[in-house]
N, C-alpha and C positions, 0 to 999 in steps of 0.2 A: 756812475755819478750823474746826478741830474743837472740840466742846464741852469745856469744862473742868469736870470733875466730882470731881477729887481735890484736896481742900483739907487744910491742916493746921489743927487746932483749937488756938487759943491763947486761954486764958481763955474768954470767951463769944463769941469771933469765929472764923469760918472764914477762913483766910488762903491766898492763892495769890501766889507771886512771878511777876510778869509780866515776861518778858524782852523787850527792845526795845520799851518801851511807846509810844514816839513813833509807831510804825506802826499803833497801835490807835486807830482813829477813833471806834469805837462798841462798846458792849457790850450784848448781849441778855441780859436777866436775867429768869428765870421760875421759878415755883413748880412742883415736881413733885407736891405734895400741899398741902392746905389748912393754913393756920396757925390757931392758936387765935384766937378773937374778939378784936378790938382790938389785934392784934399785926401788925407789919409787918417785912419784911426790908429792910435798908438796905445800899446799896452805897457804900462809901467807898474812898479810896485814901490811901496815905501813902508818903512817900519817906524814905530814910535821913536822920537817925537815928530815924525813926518816932515822933516826939514828938506829932504832930498828925494827925488824920484829916480828910480833905477829902471832903465829901458829893458824891456823884454823883447818886443817886436812890434811890427806894424803891418796893417793890411790896407788895401785900397781897391778901387774898381778893377785895376789890372790884375790883382791877386786878392780876391774877396774872402779868402779863408786861409788859415795856416794853423799848424800845431807847433807850439813853442815849448821848449824844455825850460823848466824853471830853475833847476838845480837848487831848490830851496833846502832839500835834505842835506846838502853839502855846506850850507851857509850857517855858521854858528849863531849869527845875529838873528836869523829867521828861526832857527831851532829853539832859541830861548823864548819865543813867543807862544809855543804850543801850550795849550791849557790842559 
């Protein structure tokens, strides 16, 4: 899989529409440059109608990368989104 680097900015979030999410078992999340002190980057997901964010994981300068399991394939709400 290719890295995803093109995001849409909505308010204070960077957003990417993930097609066929049930086939995505994990997401590698990493920083390209340092964040300000005491700041973290958080990885969330949401499904339509996008009312709630579900936490997946976070990274920061002290842990600038990680691999997060999505469990999307086990989530019937996410599975119903596959095109």
